[in-house]
C-alpha positions, -999 to 999 in steps of 0.1 A, spaced: 349 -633 -224 336 -599 -233 312 -583 -209 277 -574 -221 285 -537 -224 317 -544 -243 298 -566 -267 272 -538 -273 299 -512 -279 318 -536 -302 288 -545 -322 277 -509 -327 313 -499 -338 316 -529 -361 282 -522 -376 294 -488 -388 328 -501 -399 310 -529 -418 289 -504 -437 319 -483 -445 338 -514 -456 311 -526 -479 306 -491 -494 344 -490 -501 342 -525 -517 312 -513 -538 331 -482 -548 361 -503 -560 337 -525 -579 322 -494 -595 357 -482 -605 363 -515 -621 330 -513 -639 338 -478 -650 372 -488 -663 356 -515 -684 336 -488 -701 365 -464 -702 349 -439 -677 361 -446 -641 343 -416 -627 309 -427 -641 314 -461 -625 323 -446 -591 294 -422 -592 270 -450 -602 282 -473 -575 279 -446 -548 244 -437 -561 235 -473 -556 253 -483 -524 246 -453 -501 208 -453 -506 209 -491 -504 228 -490 -471 204 -465 -456 173 -484 -469 187 -517 -456 193 -502 -422 157 -492 -418 140 -520 -437 164 -549 -436 145 -566 -408 112 -563 -428 129 -579 -458 143 -607 -437 109 -615 -422 93 -615 -456 120 -637 -471 116 -663 -443 78 -663 -445 75 -651 -409 40 -639 -397 31 -617 -368 11 -635 -341 -11 -622 -313 -10 -629 -275 -43 -648 -278 -29 -671 -305 4 -680 -287 1 -667 -251 30 -687 -237 54 -674 -264 43 -639 -256 48 -643 -219 82 -659 -224 94 -631 -246 80 -604 -222 96 -620 -191 130 -625 -207 129 -590 -221 124 -576 -186 153 -598 -174 175 -586 -202 165 -549 -197 153 -544 -232 118 -536 -248 99 -568 -256 105 -578 -292 76 -585 -315 66 -621 -318 66 -639 -352 62 -676 -362 70 -696 -393 46 -723 -401 71 -751 -405 77 -784 -388 115 -778 -384 128 -768 -350 144 -733 -353 143 -697 -343 159 -663 -351 159 -627 -341 163 -596 -363 160 -558 -362 182 -527 -362 182 -523 -324 163 -535 -293 136 -509 -298 129 -523 -333 135 -561 -328 115 -592 -334 119 -629 -324 106 -656 -348 101 -693 -339 89 -721 -360 56 -738 -351 75 -771 -350 98 -757 -322 68 -745 -302 53 -780 -303 85 -798 -295 99 -777 -266 90 -778 -230 89 -747 -209 126 -746 -199 137 -755 -234 116 -728 -250 130 -703 -224 165 -713 -233 159 -707 -271 141 -674 -265 169 -663 -241 195 -671 -268 176 -649 -293 171 -622 -267 208 -621 -261 213 -614 -298 188 -585 -294 204 -571 -263 239 -573 -277 230 -556 -310 240 -588 -328 208 -584 -348 219 -551 -363 253 -565 -373 240 -597 -388 211 -579 -406 235 -554 -422 259 -582 -431 231 -601 -448 219 -572 -470 254 -559 -478 267 -593 -490 236 -595 -511 244 -561 -527 280 -570 -534 268 -603 -550 244 -583 -572 270 -558 -583 295 -585 -590 270 -600 -614 267 -566 -631 305 -564 -635 306 -599 -650 279 -590 -675 298 -558 -683 330 -578 -688 313 -602 -711 294 -577 -733 320 -549 -731 348 -572 -738 330 -589 -767 322 -555 -782 359 -544 -780 371 -577 -794 348 -572 -824 364 -538 -830 398 -555 -834 417 -533 -810 454 -542 -808 486 -529 -793 489 -513 -758 452 -504 -758 442 -540 -765 465 -552 -738 451 -528 -713 416 -540 -721 427 -576 -715 442 -567 -682 410 -549 -672 389 -578 -682 410 -602 -662 410 -579 -632 373 -573 -635 365 -610 -636 387 -617 -606 373 -589 -585 337 -597 -593 343 -634 -583 363 -628 -552 343 -599 -536 312 -620 -528 334 -648 -514 352 -624 -491 318 -610 -479 305 -645 -473 336 -655 -453 332 -624 -431 296 -632 -425 303 -668 -416 331 -660 -392 310 -633 -375 280 -657 -372 299 -686 -355 314 -664 -328 281 -647 -320 264 -680 -314 288 -690 -287 283 -657 -270 246 -658 -272 245 -693 -257 265 -681 -227 244 -650 -223 212 -671 -225 225 -693 -197 230 -661 -176 195 -648 -184 177 -680 -175 201 -691 -147 195 -726 -161 221 -737 -188 205 -773 -191 174 -757 -206 192 -744 -238 214 -775 -239 183 -798 -239 167 -776 -266 199 -779 -288 199 -817 -284 163 -818 -297 172 -794 -326 202 -816 -335 180 -847 -336 153 -831 -358 147 -856 -386 136 -827 -409 156 -796 -401 151 -779 -434 132 -746 -430 114 -743 -463 118 -705 -468 154 -703 -455 182 -695 -479 219 -689 -478 214 -652 -472 194 -657 -440 208 -691 -427 233 -674 -403 204 -657 -384 189 -690 -372 198 -706 -339 208 -737 -358 215 -742 -395 182 -744 -413 196 -769 -439 205 -805 -437 241 -808 -424 268 -827 -442 300 -836 -423 333 -828 -438 361 -802 -438 347 -781 -466 312 -781 -451 325 -773 -416 346 -744 -430 316 -728 -447 291 -736 -420 272 -706 -406 271 -722 -371 296 -739 -348 290 -776 -342 260 -782 -320 279 -807 -300 305 -781 -290 277 -757 -280 260 -783 -258 293 -793 -242 300 -757 -232 266 -753 -217 268 -785 -197 302 -774 -183 287 -742 -169 
């Protein structure tokens, strides 16, 4: 297994590569959009004008957007003193600044961390989780999220969330351009080699616009599952008590109402457990944002 320092270096490197990859994909999508309108350079310039500022904006405000989307609210030490003390104590053990504390007013048992680095991080838990967990279980959950903070998983997962969202948005623009642009050209009655080229471009545009978001989603899902195993292991090291997190995961798995009201597909991979109702099956498992809870519990109990 990777050491903590190897994980940090890897996540920082992958974060920059991820941004470069998505900017490249967005550039290709812009080129396709430009070809559809017979001006590839205009499409490239437009896509870069959108993607580069969006990437920079996402880097500095992505955590704020995620907190807003999930309905998280900042809390005070007076309101939730034990949550604050747990976060502060585990931050000292992890050697990072104490993340800000947020809660989601929801009966589901769940939690997540976000931010661009440990100096600008936050940990959010649901009020349902705070009510259901005992001291050792809550420490296990917070330690799991603290591991995401310390290992820079939060940056990588935040950027993945916003970049996949941008690719999905641009793919919708391309599909609209294919529809309206193609319909306009068909009405002109273009034939011959020019008409054949337009048909090829239309097919390519549709294919690329459909496949790009799927590729982005698969990357996000694969990244998320691996990060959860690593965070579980690091949480056990931080607390020196693997049964605490194992017991918390058992309670989370038995939650009769696991649906977090404000969660969506864009933010699901951030949570410690899927915020939706799970359905068993090969397809559901393949596209799941989290590894099976049973496997995570088994690994913790074997430590």
